C-alpha positions as CSV (number, residue, x, y, z in Angstrom):
1,X,203.0,-75.1,142.3
2,X,199.8,-73.1,142.9
3,X,196.7,-75.3,142.9
4,X,193.2,-74.1,143.3
5,X,190.8,-76.7,144.7
6,X,187.1,-75.7,144.0
7,X,185.1,-77.6,146.6
8,X,188.2,-77.8,148.8
9,X,186.3,-78.1,152.1
10,X,184.6,-81.4,151.4
11,X,185.5,-85.0,152.2
12,X,188.1,-85.4,149.4
13,X,188.9,-81.7,149.0
14,X,190.0,-81.1,152.6
15,X,192.2,-84.1,152.4
16,X,193.6,-83.1,149.1
17,X,194.5,-79.6,150.3
18,X,196.2,-81.1,153.3
19,X,198.3,-83.5,151.2
20,X,199.4,-80.8,148.7
21,X,200.2,-78.3,151.4
22,X,202.3,-80.8,153.3
23,X,204.2,-81.6,150.0
24,X,205.1,-77.9,149.7
25,X,202.6,-76.7,147.2
26,X,200.3,-73.7,147.5
27,X,196.9,-75.4,147.7
28,X,194.1,-72.9,147.9
29,X,190.5,-74.2,148.7
30,X,187.8,-72.2,147.1
31,X,184.0,-72.4,147.4
32,X,180.9,-70.2,147.5
33,X,181.8,-69.4,151.1
34,X,185.1,-67.8,149.8
35,X,183.3,-65.9,147.0
36,X,183.7,-68.5,144.2
37,X,180.5,-69.8,142.5
38,X,181.0,-72.1,139.6
39,X,177.3,-72.0,138.7
40,X,177.4,-68.3,138.0
41,X,181.2,-67.9,137.4
42,X,181.4,-65.3,140.2
43,X,184.9,-65.0,141.6
44,X,186.5,-67.5,139.2
45,X,188.8,-65.1,137.3
46,X,190.3,-63.8,140.5
47,X,190.6,-67.3,142.1
48,X,192.4,-68.7,139.1
49,X,194.9,-65.8,138.6
50,X,198.4,-67.3,138.7
51,X,197.1,-70.9,139.2
52,X,199.0,-73.8,137.6
53,X,196.2,-76.3,138.2
54,X,192.5,-76.2,139.0
55,X,190.7,-79.1,140.6
56,X,186.9,-79.3,140.5
57,X,185.3,-81.3,143.3
58,X,182.0,-79.6,143.3
59,X,178.6,-81.5,143.5
60,X,175.2,-80.4,142.4
61,X,172.6,-79.5,145.1
62,X,170.5,-82.5,143.9
63,X,171.4,-85.8,142.2
64,X,168.3,-85.7,139.9
65,X,167.4,-84.5,136.4
66,X,168.7,-81.0,137.4
67,X,172.3,-82.3,137.7
68,X,173.2,-82.2,133.9
69,X,172.4,-78.5,133.9
70,X,174.6,-78.0,136.9
71,X,177.6,-79.5,135.2
72,X,177.0,-77.8,131.9
73,X,177.1,-74.4,133.6
74,X,179.9,-75.1,136.0
75,X,182.2,-76.7,133.4
76,X,181.5,-73.9,131.0
77,X,182.5,-71.3,133.5
78,X,185.5,-73.2,134.8
79,X,187.0,-73.9,131.4
80,X,186.5,-70.4,130.1
81,X,188.1,-68.9,133.2
82,X,191.0,-71.4,133.3
83,X,191.8,-70.9,129.7
84,X,191.8,-67.1,130.1
85,X,194.0,-67.4,133.2
86,X,196.5,-69.7,131.4
87,X,195.9,-72.6,133.8
88,X,197.8,-75.6,132.4
89,X,195.9,-78.5,134.0
90,X,192.3,-79.1,135.0
91,X,191.4,-82.1,137.1
92,X,187.9,-83.6,138.0
93,X,186.8,-86.5,140.2
94,X,184.2,-88.8,138.6
95,X,182.7,-92.2,139.1
96,X,183.9,-95.6,138.0
97,X,181.5,-97.0,135.5
98,X,179.4,-93.9,135.2
99,X,179.0,-94.4,131.5
100,X,177.6,-97.9,132.1
101,X,174.6,-96.7,134.0
102,X,172.7,-94.3,131.7
103,X,169.5,-94.8,133.5
104,X,170.7,-92.7,136.5
105,X,170.5,-89.0,135.9
106,X,173.5,-88.2,138.1
107,X,175.7,-90.7,136.3
108,X,174.6,-89.3,132.9
109,X,175.5,-85.8,134.3
110,X,179.0,-87.0,135.4
111,X,179.6,-88.4,131.9
112,X,178.5,-85.0,130.5
113,X,181.0,-83.3,132.8
114,X,183.8,-85.6,131.6
115,X,182.9,-85.0,127.9
116,X,182.8,-81.2,128.4
117,X,186.3,-81.3,130.0
118,X,187.7,-83.5,127.2
119,X,186.4,-81.2,124.5
120,X,187.6,-78.0,126.3
121,X,190.7,-75.9,125.8
122,X,192.6,-76.9,128.9
123,X,194.8,-80.0,129.3
124,X,192.9,-82.3,131.6
125,X,192.9,-85.4,133.9
126,X,189.9,-87.4,135.0
127,X,190.1,-89.6,138.2
128,X,187.2,-92.0,138.5
129,X,186.6,-93.5,141.9
130,X,184.3,-96.2,143.3
131,X,182.1,-95.4,146.3
132,X,183.8,-94.1,149.5
133,X,183.7,-96.2,152.7
134,X,182.8,-92.9,154.5
135,X,179.4,-92.8,152.7
136,X,178.1,-96.2,153.9
137,X,176.6,-94.6,157.0
138,X,174.7,-92.2,154.8
139,X,173.4,-95.1,152.7
140,X,172.2,-96.7,155.9
141,X,170.3,-93.6,156.9
142,X,168.4,-93.8,153.6
143,X,167.1,-97.3,154.1
144,X,166.5,-97.6,157.9
145,X,163.7,-97.0,160.3
146,X,163.9,-97.2,164.1
147,X,164.8,-100.9,164.3
148,X,165.8,-102.2,160.8
149,X,168.1,-101.3,158.0
150,X,167.2,-102.8,154.6
151,X,170.0,-103.2,152.1
152,X,170.4,-105.1,148.8
153,X,173.3,-107.5,148.2
154,X,174.6,-105.2,145.5
155,X,178.4,-105.8,145.0
156,X,180.6,-102.8,145.7
157,X,184.4,-102.2,145.7
158,X,184.6,-99.3,148.1
159,X,187.7,-97.2,148.7
160,X,188.8,-95.0,151.6
161,X,188.6,-91.2,151.0
162,X,192.2,-90.9,152.1
163,X,193.3,-93.2,149.3
164,X,191.3,-91.3,146.7
165,X,192.8,-88.0,147.9
166,X,196.3,-89.5,147.6
167,X,195.7,-90.6,144.0
168,X,194.2,-87.3,143.1
169,X,197.1,-85.5,144.6
170,X,199.5,-87.5,142.5
171,X,197.6,-86.7,139.4
172,X,197.4,-83.0,140.2
173,X,201.1,-82.5,140.4
174,X,201.9,-84.6,137.4
175,X,201.6,-84.2,133.6
176,X,198.0,-83.9,132.4
177,X,196.7,-87.4,131.6
178,X,194.5,-86.3,128.8
179,X,192.6,-89.4,129.8
180,X,191.0,-91.3,132.7
181,X,192.5,-93.1,135.8
182,X,190.3,-95.4,137.8
183,X,190.7,-96.0,141.5
184,X,189.0,-98.6,143.6
185,X,189.4,-100.4,146.9
186,X,191.1,-103.8,147.1
187,X,188.0,-105.9,148.1
188,X,184.5,-106.5,146.9
189,X,181.7,-106.4,149.4
190,X,177.9,-107.0,149.2
191,X,176.3,-103.7,150.3
192,X,174.3,-105.5,153.1
193,X,177.6,-106.9,154.5
194,X,179.1,-103.4,154.5
195,X,176.0,-102.3,156.5
196,X,176.6,-104.9,159.1
197,X,180.2,-104.0,159.4
198,X,179.3,-100.3,159.8
199,X,176.7,-101.0,162.4
200,X,178.9,-103.3,164.4
201,X,181.6,-100.5,164.6
202,X,179.1,-98.2,166.3
203,X,179.1,-97.8,170.0
204,X,175.3,-98.0,170.4
205,X,173.6,-101.5,170.0
206,X,173.2,-102.3,166.3
207,X,169.8,-102.6,164.7
208,X,168.9,-105.5,162.5
209,X,170.2,-105.5,158.9
210,X,168.1,-107.4,156.5
211,X,168.7,-108.3,152.8
212,X,166.5,-107.6,149.9
213,X,167.1,-107.5,146.2
214,X,166.7,-104.3,144.1
């Protein structure tokens, strides 16, 4: 099976390509660095020629009010090119509960992406994931200074990137779901506790993690 993974060099994409290749499929990572730009459609017809499945793991440059425009453009180009090339399955990775948080522009944008895919001409599958464990360190960097990390006690059910990649790989090689599959980790953690666990795992002395409510 020939599978084109747009955004195939990222956290999930690189793992997905590895899993599919190990399983004997022709998994081809594509991105702007390889001449494929979903925003403009450049390189898409060539990239999708002969593909059985296309996976879109791309992200907008900013998670603000510009993100809906990003997904409107990228999904339009992807679906048009996939339909023309006879691709039989399009897969995207979205966010668990995105439709429950309309106040966040990025979540609204992900719901828009899902809706465009559902209304498009290509059989589809949507995998929705909770937050990745690998991004906890990034969250810490947003809320820390030289001595203190400030995090709320927001409950999360994080999942490892490897587990998400395995679920996506299983969906990719299967029959199109024409629906949505949710994936989440087995345990619920307060965000501030995840921060403490992450800090404790680092080799340098941890800074103080304090709780506040958002």
